[in-house]
N, C-alpha and C positions, 0 to 999 in steps of 0.2 A: 529433464534438467530441474535441479531443485530450485533455482531462482525464478525459473518460469512459474512453478507452482506458487510461490510467494507473490509474485506479480500478478497472477489471475486472481487470487484471493483478494489482493488489495484492490484490483479494478472492480471486482464484483461487488465488494462491500462499499466502494466509492459510489457505483452506480445505484446501489440500493438505497444509500442514504442521500442520494439526489445531488451529489457533487459532480461538477466537471472537472476536468483535470486541472484547469486553471484555478478554479475556487479551492481545491484541496491543496495545491501547491502553495497557494497564497497563505492558507491556514497554517501550513507546515513550515513556511518562510523558506522553501526551496523552489527552484526553477521548474518550470513545466517540463523541460527537456530532462531534468534529473527524474522526476515523477515517470515520465514516459518510459526512460530506460529501465527503471524498476519494474514497471507493469509489463514491458516486453521481455523481461528476464535477462536483459543484458547488464545488468548492475545488481550486485548483491546487496540487498538492504541490511543496514546494521541494526543492532538490538535497539538502540536508543530511538532509531528512526520509526521501527515497528511499534515502540511504545508511544511515540507521539501520534502515529497514525490511529491506534486504537483509542487513544484519549480524544482526538478530534472527533472521530466517527463515533465515540460513544459506545464502544464495544469492548468486551474483555480480550485482553491480548491473546489468550488461547484460542480465540475464534479466528485469528489470522493465521495460525499455525496450520500448514497444509497436513492433511491426514495421510497416514502411511498407507501404501498401496501394496 
């Protein structure tokens, strides 16, 4: 499932950058439950959300894009 790939990449970069779910959710001004749903793949992240994640984590947006399999 494509949404699962987005979530796994967001989770991986979040952990790599040393953020907890609570910390990243706070920086993004969203609830922890919304971030958890995105990371689990049960919610599709919107483009503006992905841009915010990339900005907060200080990574290029294209790094969040799941590679084609």
